[in-house]
PDB file of N, CA, C and O in Angstrom, chain B, residues numbered from 101:
ATOM      1  N   MET B 101     -14.152   9.002  21.819  1.00  0.00           N
ATOM      2  CA  MET B 101     -15.001   8.254  20.911  1.00  0.00           C
ATOM      3  C   MET B 101     -14.500   8.464  19.479  1.00  0.00           C
ATOM      4  O   MET B 101     -14.138   9.573  19.086  1.00  0.00           O
ATOM      5  N   LEU B 102     -14.489   7.395  18.730  1.00  0.00           N
ATOM      6  CA  LEU B 102     -13.977   7.403  17.365  1.00  0.00           C
ATOM      7  C   LEU B 102     -15.137   7.448  16.375  1.00  0.00           C
ATOM      8  O   LEU B 102     -16.153   6.782  16.575  1.00  0.00           O
ATOM      9  N   LYS B 103     -14.990   8.222  15.323  1.00  0.00           N
ATOM     10  CA  LYS B 103     -15.991   8.253  14.258  1.00  0.00           C
ATOM     11  C   LYS B 103     -15.451   7.506  13.053  1.00  0.00           C
ATOM     12  O   LYS B 103     -14.291   7.675  12.678  1.00  0.00           O
ATOM     13  N   VAL B 104     -16.295   6.678  12.445  1.00  0.00           N
ATOM     14  CA  VAL B 104     -15.915   5.902  11.268  1.00  0.00           C
ATOM     15  C   VAL B 104     -16.905   6.215  10.157  1.00  0.00           C
ATOM     16  O   VAL B 104     -18.119   6.175  10.358  1.00  0.00           O
ATOM     17  N   HIS B 105     -16.372   6.527   8.989  1.00  0.00           N
ATOM     18  CA  HIS B 105     -17.225   6.853   7.843  1.00  0.00           C
ATOM     19  C   HIS B 105     -17.157   5.725   6.819  1.00  0.00           C
ATOM     20  O   HIS B 105     -16.072   5.303   6.420  1.00  0.00           O
ATOM     21  N   PHE B 106     -18.315   5.246   6.399  1.00  0.00           N
ATOM     22  CA  PHE B 106     -18.412   4.236   5.349  1.00  0.00           C
ATOM     23  C   PHE B 106     -18.689   4.970   4.045  1.00  0.00           C
ATOM     24  O   PHE B 106     -19.780   5.505   3.847  1.00  0.00           O
ATOM     25  N   GLU B 107     -17.706   4.995   3.164  1.00  0.00           N
ATOM     26  CA  GLU B 107     -17.818   5.794   1.943  1.00  0.00           C
ATOM     27  C   GLU B 107     -18.916   5.320   1.010  1.00  0.00           C
ATOM     28  O   GLU B 107     -19.698   6.131   0.514  1.00  0.00           O
ATOM     29  N   ARG B 108     -18.987   4.033   0.768  1.00  0.00           N
ATOM     30  CA  ARG B 108     -19.964   3.517  -0.191  1.00  0.00           C
ATOM     31  C   ARG B 108     -21.396   3.869   0.229  1.00  0.00           C
ATOM     32  O   ARG B 108     -22.237   4.190  -0.610  1.00  0.00           O
ATOM     33  N   GLU B 109     -21.659   3.805   1.532  1.00  0.00           N
ATOM     34  CA  GLU B 109     -22.999   4.099   2.043  1.00  0.00           C
ATOM     35  C   GLU B 109     -23.162   5.563   2.439  1.00  0.00           C
ATOM     36  O   GLU B 109     -24.270   6.005   2.743  1.00  0.00           O
ATOM     37  N   ASN B 110     -22.068   6.314   2.438  1.00  0.00           N
ATOM     38  CA  ASN B 110     -22.054   7.710   2.865  1.00  0.00           C
ATOM     39  C   ASN B 110     -22.699   7.867   4.243  1.00  0.00           C
ATOM     40  O   ASN B 110     -23.606   8.676   4.441  1.00  0.00           O
ATOM     41  N   ARG B 111     -22.203   7.074   5.177  1.00  0.00           N
ATOM     42  CA  ARG B 111     -22.750   7.079   6.532  1.00  0.00           C
ATOM     43  C   ARG B 111     -21.605   7.054   7.542  1.00  0.00           C
ATOM     44  O   ARG B 111     -20.619   6.342   7.358  1.00  0.00           O
ATOM     45  N   THR B 112     -21.746   7.834   8.604  1.00  0.00           N
ATOM     46  CA  THR B 112     -20.745   7.900   9.664  1.00  0.00           C
ATOM     47  C   THR B 112     -21.345   7.366  10.953  1.00  0.00           C
ATOM     48  O   THR B 112     -22.473   7.707  11.307  1.00  0.00           O
ATOM     49  N   ILE B 113     -20.582   6.522  11.659  1.00  0.00           N
ATOM     50  CA  ILE B 113     -21.025   6.002  12.952  1.00  0.00           C
ATOM     51  C   ILE B 113     -19.941   6.263  13.986  1.00  0.00           C
ATOM     52  O   ILE B 113     -18.788   6.520  13.640  1.00  0.00           O
ATOM     53  N   GLN B 114     -20.319   6.194  15.256  1.00  0.00           N
ATOM     54  CA  GLN B 114     -19.360   6.368  16.336  1.00  0.00           C
ATOM     55  C   GLN B 114     -19.031   5.010  16.937  1.00  0.00           C
ATOM     56  O   GLN B 114     -19.908   4.164  17.105  1.00  0.00           O
ATOM     57  N   VAL B 115     -17.761   4.812  17.257  1.00  0.00           N
ATOM     58  CA  VAL B 115     -17.299   3.578  17.880  1.00  0.00           C
ATOM     59  C   VAL B 115     -16.919   3.900  19.318  1.00  0.00           C
ATOM     60  O   VAL B 115     -16.069   4.754  19.570  1.00  0.00           O
ATOM     61  N   GLU B 116     -17.550   3.213  20.252  1.00  0.00           N
ATOM     62  CA  GLU B 116     -17.294   3.421  21.673  1.00  0.00           C
ATOM     63  C   GLU B 116     -15.966   2.772  22.070  1.00  0.00           C
ATOM     64  O   GLU B 116     -15.518   1.838  21.405  1.00  0.00           O
ATOM     65  N   PRO B 117     -15.333   3.248  23.136  1.00  0.00           N
ATOM     66  CA  PRO B 117     -14.103   2.618  23.625  1.00  0.00           C
ATOM     67  C   PRO B 117     -14.348   1.136  23.942  1.00  0.00           C
ATOM     68  O   PRO B 117     -15.353   0.788  24.561  1.00  0.00           O
ATOM     69  N   GLY B 118     -13.437   0.281  23.520  1.00  0.00           N
ATOM     70  CA  GLY B 118     -13.546  -1.152  23.765  1.00  0.00           C
ATOM     71  C   GLY B 118     -14.435  -1.900  22.790  1.00  0.00           C
ATOM     72  O   GLY B 118     -14.593  -3.116  22.893  1.00  0.00           O
ATOM     73  N   GLU B 119     -15.008  -1.185  21.854  1.00  0.00           N
ATOM     74  CA  GLU B 119     -15.930  -1.771  20.882  1.00  0.00           C
ATOM     75  C   GLU B 119     -15.198  -1.950  19.555  1.00  0.00           C
ATOM     76  O   GLU B 119     -14.391  -1.101  19.177  1.00  0.00           O
ATOM     77  N   ASN B 120     -15.471  -3.044  18.844  1.00  0.00           N
ATOM     78  CA  ASN B 120     -14.871  -3.186  17.516  1.00  0.00           C
ATOM     79  C   ASN B 120     -15.826  -2.615  16.468  1.00  0.00           C
ATOM     80  O   ASN B 120     -16.967  -2.272  16.774  1.00  0.00           O
ATOM     81  N   LEU B 121     -15.356  -2.521  15.262  1.00  0.00           N
ATOM     82  CA  LEU B 121     -16.136  -1.899  14.193  1.00  0.00           C
ATOM     83  C   LEU B 121     -17.427  -2.661  13.909  1.00  0.00           C
ATOM     84  O   LEU B 121     -18.465  -2.048  13.660  1.00  0.00           O
ATOM     85  N   ARG B 122     -17.371  -3.984  13.945  1.00  0.00           N
ATOM     86  CA  ARG B 122     -18.565  -4.805  13.726  1.00  0.00           C
ATOM     87  C   ARG B 122     -19.621  -4.510  14.795  1.00  0.00           C
ATOM     88  O   ARG B 122     -20.791  -4.314  14.466  1.00  0.00           O
ATOM     89  N   GLN B 123     -19.225  -4.476  16.052  1.00  0.00           N
ATOM     90  CA  GLN B 123     -20.157  -4.201  17.142  1.00  0.00           C
ATOM     91  C   GLN B 123     -20.781  -2.817  16.995  1.00  0.00           C
ATOM     92  O   GLN B 123     -21.981  -2.646  17.209  1.00  0.00           O
ATOM     93  N   ALA B 124     -19.975  -1.841  16.633  1.00  0.00           N
ATOM     94  CA  ALA B 124     -20.481  -0.480  16.454  1.00  0.00           C
ATOM     95  C   ALA B 124     -21.477  -0.417  15.305  1.00  0.00           C
ATOM     96  O   ALA B 124     -22.502   0.257  15.404  1.00  0.00           O
ATOM     97  N   ALA B 125     -21.179  -1.113  14.223  1.00  0.00           N
ATOM     98  CA  ALA B 125     -22.097  -1.127  13.079  1.00  0.00           C
ATOM     99  C   ALA B 125     -23.432  -1.747  13.474  1.00  0.00           C
ATOM    100  O   ALA B 125     -24.487  -1.208  13.140  1.00  0.00           O
ATOM    101  N   ILE B 126     -23.397  -2.872  14.179  1.00  0.00           N
ATOM    102  CA  ILE B 126     -24.634  -3.531  14.611  1.00  0.00           C
ATOM    103  C   ILE B 126     -25.413  -2.626  15.559  1.00  0.00           C
ATOM    104  O   ILE B 126     -26.631  -2.499  15.434  1.00  0.00           O
ATOM    105  N   ARG B 127     -24.723  -2.000  16.502  1.00  0.00           N
ATOM    106  CA  ARG B 127     -25.385  -1.101  17.454  1.00  0.00           C
ATOM    107  C   ARG B 127     -26.084   0.052  16.733  1.00  0.00           C
ATOM    108  O   ARG B 127     -27.121   0.536  17.186  1.00  0.00           O
ATOM    109  N   ASN B 128     -25.517   0.485  15.621  1.00  0.00           N
ATOM    110  CA  ASN B 128     -26.095   1.580  14.840  1.00  0.00           C
ATOM    111  C   ASN B 128     -27.049   1.095  13.753  1.00  0.00           C
ATOM    112  O   ASN B 128     -27.427   1.855  12.861  1.00  0.00           O
ATOM    113  N   LYS B 129     -27.435  -0.188  13.838  1.00  0.00           N
ATOM    114  CA  LYS B 129     -28.362  -0.793  12.870  1.00  0.00           C
ATOM    115  C   LYS B 129     -27.854  -0.637  11.433  1.00  0.00           C
ATOM    116  O   LYS B 129     -28.591  -0.261  10.521  1.00  0.00           O
ATOM    117  N   PHE B 130     -26.578  -0.938  11.275  1.00  0.00           N
ATOM    118  CA  PHE B 130     -25.905  -0.791   9.999  1.00  0.00           C
ATOM    119  C   PHE B 130     -25.253  -2.117   9.660  1.00  0.00           C
ATOM    120  O   PHE B 130     -24.401  -2.594  10.409  1.00  0.00           O
ATOM    121  N   SER B 131     -25.636  -2.716   8.550  1.00  0.00           N
ATOM    122  CA  SER B 131     -25.111  -4.025   8.182  1.00  0.00           C
ATOM    123  C   SER B 131     -23.807  -3.899   7.399  1.00  0.00           C
ATOM    124  O   SER B 131     -23.730  -3.172   6.408  1.00  0.00           O
ATOM    125  N   ILE B 132     -22.799  -4.608   7.855  1.00  0.00           N
ATOM    126  CA  ILE B 132     -21.538  -4.644   7.118  1.00  0.00           C
ATOM    127  C   ILE B 132     -21.443  -5.895   6.264  1.00  0.00           C
ATOM    128  O   ILE B 132     -20.462  -6.099   5.549  1.00  0.00           O
ATOM    129  N   TYR B 133     -22.468  -6.730   6.344  1.00  0.00           N
ATOM    130  CA  TYR B 133     -22.469  -7.989   5.595  1.00  0.00           C
ATOM    131  C   TYR B 133     -23.244  -7.840   4.293  1.00  0.00           C
ATOM    132  O   TYR B 133     -24.245  -7.126   4.232  1.00  0.00           O
ATOM    133  N   ALA B 134     -22.775  -8.517   3.262  1.00  0.00           N
ATOM    134  CA  ALA B 134     -23.441  -8.492   1.958  1.00  0.00           C
ATOM    135  C   ALA B 134     -24.114  -9.833   1.693  1.00  0.00           C
ATOM    136  O   ALA B 134     -23.628 -10.884   2.112  1.00  0.00           O
ATOM    137  N   ASN B 135     -25.215  -9.776   1.005  1.00  0.00           N
ATOM    138  CA  ASN B 135     -25.906 -10.959   0.487  1.00  0.00           C
ATOM    139  C   ASN B 135     -26.121 -12.039   1.540  1.00  0.00           C
ATOM    140  O   ASN B 135     -26.645 -11.760   2.619  1.00  0.00           O
ATOM    141  N   ILE B 136     -25.722 -13.258   1.235  1.00  0.00           N
ATOM    142  CA  ILE B 136     -25.955 -14.416   2.098  1.00  0.00           C
ATOM    143  C   ILE B 136     -25.206 -14.312   3.422  1.00  0.00           C
ATOM    144  O   ILE B 136     -25.575 -14.964   4.399  1.00  0.00           O
ATOM    145  N   HIS B 137     -24.156 -13.494   3.460  1.00  0.00           N
ATOM    146  CA  HIS B 137     -23.377 -13.353   4.692  1.00  0.00           C
ATOM    147  C   HIS B 137     -24.152 -12.645   5.799  1.00  0.00           C
ATOM    148  O   HIS B 137     -23.717 -12.636   6.951  1.00  0.00           O
ATOM    149  N   LYS B 138     -25.292 -12.055   5.462  1.00  0.00           N
ATOM    150  CA  LYS B 138     -26.123 -11.443   6.501  1.00  0.00           C
ATOM    151  C   LYS B 138     -26.614 -12.494   7.487  1.00  0.00           C
ATOM    152  O   LYS B 138     -26.814 -12.197   8.665  1.00  0.00           O
ATOM    153  N   ILE B 139     -26.810 -13.733   7.007  1.00  0.00           N
ATOM    154  CA  ILE B 139     -27.232 -14.805   7.911  1.00  0.00           C
ATOM    155  C   ILE B 139     -26.142 -15.854   8.127  1.00  0.00           C
ATOM    156  O   ILE B 139     -26.130 -16.539   9.150  1.00  0.00           O
ATOM    157  N   LEU B 140     -25.243 -15.977   7.181  1.00  0.00           N
ATOM    158  CA  LEU B 140     -24.162 -16.962   7.295  1.00  0.00           C
ATOM    159  C   LEU B 140     -22.837 -16.251   7.545  1.00  0.00           C
ATOM    160  O   LEU B 140     -22.091 -15.960   6.610  1.00  0.00           O
ATOM    161  N   ASN B 141     -22.556 -15.979   8.800  1.00  0.00           N
ATOM    162  CA  ASN B 141     -21.278 -15.385   9.183  1.00  0.00           C
ATOM    163  C   ASN B 141     -20.871 -15.949  10.536  1.00  0.00           C
ATOM    164  O   ASN B 141     -21.668 -16.622  11.190  1.00  0.00           O
ATOM    165  N   CYS B 142     -19.671 -15.691  10.956  1.00  0.00           N
ATOM    166  CA  CYS B 142     -19.138 -16.302  12.186  1.00  0.00           C
ATOM    167  C   CYS B 142     -19.503 -15.529  13.447  1.00  0.00           C
ATOM    168  O   CYS B 142     -19.042 -15.879  14.533  1.00  0.00           O
ATOM    169  N   ARG B 143     -20.313 -14.495  13.329  1.00  0.00           N
ATOM    170  CA  ARG B 143     -20.773 -13.697  14.466  1.00  0.00           C
ATOM    171  C   ARG B 143     -19.628 -13.020  15.225  1.00  0.00           C
ATOM    172  O   ARG B 143     -19.658 -12.897  16.450  1.00  0.00           O
ATOM    173  N   GLY B 144     -18.627 -12.589  14.469  1.00  0.00           N
ATOM    174  CA  GLY B 144     -17.561 -11.797  15.072  1.00  0.00           C
ATOM    175  C   GLY B 144     -16.405 -12.570  15.666  1.00  0.00           C
ATOM    176  O   GLY B 144     -15.663 -12.025  16.483  1.00  0.00           O
ATOM    177  N   ARG B 145     -16.229 -13.805  15.287  1.00  0.00           N
ATOM    178  CA  ARG B 145     -15.133 -14.605  15.832  1.00  0.00           C
ATOM    179  C   ARG B 145     -13.881 -14.588  14.954  1.00  0.00           C
ATOM    180  O   ARG B 145     -12.876 -15.206  15.306  1.00  0.00           O
ATOM    181  N   GLY B 146     -13.926 -13.898  13.829  1.00  0.00           N
ATOM    182  CA  GLY B 146     -12.760 -13.803  12.958  1.00  0.00           C
ATOM    183  C   GLY B 146     -12.504 -15.049  12.144  1.00  0.00           C
ATOM    184  O   GLY B 146     -11.364 -15.313  11.762  1.00  0.00           O
ATOM    185  N   LEU B 147     -13.540 -15.822  11.868  1.00  0.00           N
ATOM    186  CA  LEU B 147     -13.370 -17.092  11.168  1.00  0.00           C
ATOM    187  C   LEU B 147     -13.743 -17.057   9.695  1.00  0.00           C
ATOM    188  O   LEU B 147     -13.206 -17.838   8.909  1.00  0.00           O
ATOM    189  N   CYS B 148     -14.650 -16.171   9.303  1.00  0.00           N
ATOM    190  CA  CYS B 148     -15.227 -16.279   7.956  1.00  0.00           C
ATOM    191  C   CYS B 148     -14.779 -15.196   6.968  1.00  0.00           C
ATOM    192  O   CYS B 148     -14.922 -15.396   5.762  1.00  0.00           O
ATOM    193  N   THR B 149     -14.271 -14.115   7.403  1.00  0.00           N
ATOM    194  CA  THR B 149     -13.857 -12.950   6.607  1.00  0.00           C
ATOM    195  C   THR B 149     -15.020 -12.219   5.932  1.00  0.00           C
ATOM    196  O   THR B 149     -14.789 -11.379   5.062  1.00  0.00           O
ATOM    197  N   ALA B 150     -16.253 -12.517   6.310  1.00  0.00           N
ATOM    198  CA  ALA B 150     -17.411 -11.846   5.709  1.00  0.00           C
ATOM    199  C   ALA B 150     -17.477 -10.363   6.068  1.00  0.00           C
ATOM    200  O   ALA B 150     -18.122  -9.586   5.364  1.00  0.00           O
ATOM    201  N   CYS B 151     -16.828  -9.971   7.137  1.00  0.00           N
ATOM    202  CA  CYS B 151     -16.868  -8.568   7.567  1.00  0.00           C
ATOM    203  C   CYS B 151     -15.621  -7.799   7.134  1.00  0.00           C
ATOM    204  O   CYS B 151     -15.254  -6.808   7.765  1.00  0.00           O
ATOM    205  N   THR B 152     -14.975  -8.245   6.075  1.00  0.00           N
ATOM    206  CA  THR B 152     -13.771  -7.565   5.587  1.00  0.00           C
ATOM    207  C   THR B 152     -14.111  -6.146   5.132  1.00  0.00           C
ATOM    208  O   THR B 152     -15.054  -5.934   4.368  1.00  0.00           O
ATOM    209  N   VAL B 153     -13.339  -5.196   5.606  1.00  0.00           N
ATOM    210  CA  VAL B 153     -13.497  -3.792   5.226  1.00  0.00           C
ATOM    211  C   VAL B 153     -12.142  -3.263   4.768  1.00  0.00           C
ATOM    212  O   VAL B 153     -11.100  -3.842   5.075  1.00  0.00           O
ATOM    213  N   GLN B 154     -12.171  -2.173   4.043  1.00  0.00           N
ATOM    214  CA  GLN B 154     -10.935  -1.523   3.611  1.00  0.00           C
ATOM    215  C   GLN B 154     -10.793  -0.218   4.377  1.00  0.00           C
ATOM    216  O   GLN B 154     -11.689   0.626   4.350  1.00  0.00           O
ATOM    217  N   VAL B 155      -9.679  -0.057   5.052  1.00  0.00           N
ATOM    218  CA  VAL B 155      -9.401   1.169   5.791  1.00  0.00           C
ATOM    219  C   VAL B 155      -8.697   2.120   4.834  1.00  0.00           C
ATOM    220  O   VAL B 155      -7.553   1.889   4.442  1.00  0.00           O
ATOM    221  N   ILE B 156      -9.387   3.186   4.463  1.00  0.00           N
ATOM    222  CA  ILE B 156      -8.865   4.115   3.464  1.00  0.00           C
ATOM    223  C   ILE B 156      -8.016   5.213   4.095  1.00  0.00           C
ATOM    224  O   ILE B 156      -7.025   5.649   3.510  1.00  0.00           O
ATOM    225  N   ALA B 157      -8.400   5.653   5.275  1.00  0.00           N
ATOM    226  CA  ALA B 157      -7.650   6.712   5.951  1.00  0.00           C
ATOM    227  C   ALA B 157      -7.746   6.516   7.455  1.00  0.00           C
ATOM    228  O   ALA B 157      -8.672   5.877   7.953  1.00  0.00           O
ATOM    229  N   GLY B 158      -6.790   7.066   8.160  1.00  0.00           N
ATOM    230  CA  GLY B 158      -6.791   6.973   9.615  1.00  0.00           C
ATOM    231  C   GLY B 158      -5.812   5.930  10.113  1.00  0.00           C
ATOM    232  O   GLY B 158      -5.234   5.170   9.336  1.00  0.00           O
ATOM    233  N   LYS B 159      -5.641   5.911  11.417  1.00  0.00           N
ATOM    234  CA  LYS B 159      -4.694   4.987  12.030  1.00  0.00           C
ATOM    235  C   LYS B 159      -5.445   3.876  12.748  1.00  0.00           C
ATOM    236  O   LYS B 159      -6.408   4.121  13.474  1.00  0.00           O
ATOM    237  N   VAL B 160      -4.987   2.662  12.533  1.00  0.00           N
ATOM    238  CA  VAL B 160      -5.504   1.507  13.264  1.00  0.00           C
ATOM    239  C   VAL B 160      -4.313   0.660  13.705  1.00  0.00           C
ATOM    240  O   VAL B 160      -3.221   0.757  13.143  1.00  0.00           O
ATOM    241  N   GLU B 161      -4.539  -0.153  14.701  1.00  0.00           N
ATOM    242  CA  GLU B 161      -3.493  -1.066  15.167  1.00  0.00           C
ATOM    243  C   GLU B 161      -3.107  -2.007  14.031  1.00  0.00           C
ATOM    244  O   GLU B 161      -3.913  -2.242  13.131  1.00  0.00           O
ATOM    245  N   PRO B 162      -1.901  -2.546  14.054  1.00  0.00           N
ATOM    246  CA  PRO B 162      -1.518  -3.538  13.039  1.00  0.00           C
ATOM    247  C   PRO B 162      -2.429  -4.764  13.115  1.00  0.00           C
ATOM    248  O   PRO B 162      -3.064  -5.012  14.140  1.00  0.00           O
ATOM    249  N   ARG B 163      -2.485  -5.512  12.041  1.00  0.00           N
ATOM    250  CA  ARG B 163      -3.283  -6.736  12.018  1.00  0.00           C
ATOM    251  C   ARG B 163      -2.866  -7.666  13.154  1.00  0.00           C
ATOM    252  O   ARG B 163      -1.683  -7.799  13.467  1.00  0.00           O
ATOM    253  N   ASN B 164      -3.865  -8.304  13.761  1.00  0.00           N
ATOM    254  CA  ASN B 164      -3.542  -9.310  14.771  1.00  0.00           C
ATOM    255  C   ASN B 164      -3.307 -10.654  14.079  1.00  0.00           C
ATOM    256  O   ASN B 164      -3.360 -10.738  12.852  1.00  0.00           O
ATOM    257  N   GLU B 165      -3.050 -11.688  14.850  1.00  0.00           N
ATOM    258  CA  GLU B 165      -2.734 -12.999  14.278  1.00  0.00           C
ATOM    259  C   GLU B 165      -3.884 -13.541  13.427  1.00  0.00           C
ATOM    260  O   GLU B 165      -3.657 -14.101  12.355  1.00  0.00           O
ATOM    261  N   THR B 166      -5.110 -13.374  13.906  1.00  0.00           N
ATOM    262  CA  THR B 166      -6.286 -13.845  13.164  1.00  0.00           C
ATOM    263  C   THR B 166      -6.371 -13.172  11.805  1.00  0.00           C
ATOM    264  O   THR B 166      -6.547 -13.838  10.785  1.00  0.00           O
ATOM    265  N   GLU B 167      -6.247 -11.847  11.793  1.00  0.00           N
ATOM    266  CA  GLU B 167      -6.317 -11.115  10.530  1.00  0.00           C
ATOM    267  C   GLU B 167      -5.161 -11.469   9.607  1.00  0.00           C
ATOM    268  O   GLU B 167      -5.350 -11.633   8.402  1.00  0.00           O
ATOM    269  N   SER B 168      -3.981 -11.585  10.164  1.00  0.00           N
ATOM    270  CA  SER B 168      -2.813 -11.923   9.344  1.00  0.00           C
ATOM    271  C   SER B 168      -3.009 -13.255   8.639  1.00  0.00           C
ATOM    272  O   SER B 168      -2.621 -13.418   7.482  1.00  0.00           O
ATOM    273  N   GLU B 169      -3.609 -14.199   9.337  1.00  0.00           N
ATOM    274  CA  GLU B 169      -3.861 -15.519   8.751  1.00  0.00           C
ATOM    275  C   GLU B 169      -4.979 -15.467   7.711  1.00  0.00           C
ATOM    276  O   GLU B 169      -4.815 -15.965   6.597  1.00  0.00           O
ATOM    277  N   LYS B 170      -6.101 -14.873   8.067  1.00  0.00           N
ATOM    278  CA  LYS B 170      -7.276 -14.871   7.194  1.00  0.00           C
ATOM    279  C   LYS B 170      -7.130 -13.947   5.989  1.00  0.00           C
ATOM    280  O   LYS B 170      -7.692 -14.219   4.928  1.00  0.00           O
ATOM    281  N   LEU B 171      -6.384 -12.866   6.143  1.00  0.00           N
ATOM    282  CA  LEU B 171      -6.263 -11.874   5.070  1.00  0.00           C
ATOM    283  C   LEU B 171      -4.865 -11.854   4.456  1.00  0.00           C
ATOM    284  O   LEU B 171      -4.448 -10.837   3.901  1.00  0.00           O
ATOM    285  N   ALA B 172      -4.150 -12.949   4.547  1.00  0.00           N
ATOM    286  CA  ALA B 172      -2.756 -13.014   4.092  1.00  0.00           C
ATOM    287  C   ALA B 172      -2.576 -12.588   2.637  1.00  0.00           C
ATOM    288  O   ALA B 172      -1.552 -11.997   2.292  1.00  0.00           O
ATOM    289  N   LYS B 173      -3.540 -12.874   1.790  1.00  0.00           N
ATOM    290  CA  LYS B 173      -3.410 -12.549   0.362  1.00  0.00           C
ATOM    291  C   LYS B 173      -4.072 -11.227  -0.016  1.00  0.00           C
ATOM    292  O   LYS B 173      -4.109 -10.859  -1.190  1.00  0.00           O
ATOM    293  N   LYS B 174      -4.589 -10.520   0.973  1.00  0.00           N
ATOM    294  CA  LYS B 174      -5.237  -9.229   0.731  1.00  0.00           C
ATOM    295  C   LYS B 174      -4.260  -8.094   1.033  1.00  0.00           C
ATOM    296  O   LYS B 174      -3.321  -8.275   1.808  1.00  0.00           O
ATOM    297  N   PRO B 175      -4.477  -6.924   0.423  1.00  0.00           N
ATOM    298  CA  PRO B 175      -3.628  -5.765   0.732  1.00  0.00           C
ATOM    299  C   PRO B 175      -3.702  -5.407   2.222  1.00  0.00           C
ATOM    300  O   PRO B 175      -4.676  -5.743   2.895  1.00  0.00           O
ATOM    301  N   ALA B 176      -2.696  -4.741   2.719  1.00  0.00           N
ATOM    302  CA  ALA B 176      -2.591  -4.414   4.145  1.00  0.00           C
ATOM    303  C   ALA B 176      -3.732  -3.542   4.654  1.00  0.00           C
ATOM    304  O   ALA B 176      -4.020  -3.549   5.850  1.00  0.00           O
ATOM    305  N   ASP B 177      -4.388  -2.790   3.765  1.00  0.00           N
ATOM    306  CA  ASP B 177      -5.476  -1.924   4.220  1.00  0.00           C
ATOM    307  C   ASP B 177      -6.810  -2.666   4.344  1.00  0.00           C
ATOM    308  O   ASP B 177      -7.811  -2.050   4.711  1.00  0.00           O
ATOM    309  N   PHE B 178      -6.851  -3.948   4.054  1.00  0.00           N
ATOM    310  CA  PHE B 178      -8.048  -4.754   4.263  1.00  0.00           C
ATOM    311  C   PHE B 178      -7.993  -5.317   5.677  1.00  0.00           C
ATOM    312  O   PHE B 178      -6.976  -5.867   6.100  1.00  0.00           O
ATOM    313  N   ARG B 179      -9.099  -5.173   6.402  1.00  0.00           N
ATOM    314  CA  ARG B 179      -9.163  -5.601   7.801  1.00  0.00           C
ATOM    315  C   ARG B 179     -10.484  -6.309   8.067  1.00  0.00           C
ATOM    316  O   ARG B 179     -11.427  -6.200   7.283  1.00  0.00           O
ATOM    317  N   LEU B 180     -10.543  -7.030   9.170  1.00  0.00           N
ATOM    318  CA  LEU B 180     -11.792  -7.653   9.602  1.00  0.00           C
ATOM    319  C   LEU B 180     -12.461  -6.709  10.591  1.00  0.00           C
ATOM    320  O   LEU B 180     -11.862  -6.344  11.603  1.00  0.00           O
ATOM    321  N   ALA B 181     -13.686  -6.314  10.310  1.00  0.00           N
ATOM    322  CA  ALA B 181     -14.391  -5.374  11.185  1.00  0.00           C
ATOM    323  C   ALA B 181     -14.552  -5.935  12.592  1.00  0.00           C
ATOM    324  O   ALA B 181     -14.626  -5.171  13.554  1.00  0.00           O
ATOM    325  N   CYS B 182     -14.606  -7.244  12.724  1.00  0.00           N
ATOM    326  CA  CYS B 182     -14.756  -7.851  14.050  1.00  0.00           C
ATOM    327  C   CYS B 182     -13.457  -7.830  14.845  1.00  0.00           C
ATOM    328  O   CYS B 182     -13.465  -8.149  16.034  1.00  0.00           O
ATOM    329  N   GLN B 183     -12.362  -7.469  14.230  1.00  0.00           N
ATOM    330  CA  GLN B 183     -11.060  -7.459  14.896  1.00  0.00           C
ATOM    331  C   GLN B 183     -10.490  -6.052  15.058  1.00  0.00           C
ATOM    332  O   GLN B 183      -9.516  -5.866  15.787  1.00  0.00           O
ATOM    333  N   VAL B 184     -11.073  -5.071  14.400  1.00  0.00           N
ATOM    334  CA  VAL B 184     -10.566  -3.692  14.454  1.00  0.00           C
ATOM    335  C   VAL B 184     -11.384  -2.884  15.436  1.00  0.00           C
ATOM    336  O   VAL B 184     -11.121  -1.697  15.630  1.00  0.00           O
TER     337      VAL B 184
END
């Protein structure tokens, strides 16, 4: 089981095997969406970039095709929580 710490909120959650970061956040009743994106988001399909997070430390798989397309102009440490 993987532990993920959200620095801004000073909160740590556990990510189960096979679960992405967005799913783990929702399971832990933790919103990764800001403002209007709480209701207007793609529900984890990688279409809207509303769940963009910055990976500050640790190892993650390289960006997939969806992330590479949607986050092309963002630094490499920016990822979509629904894809990580």
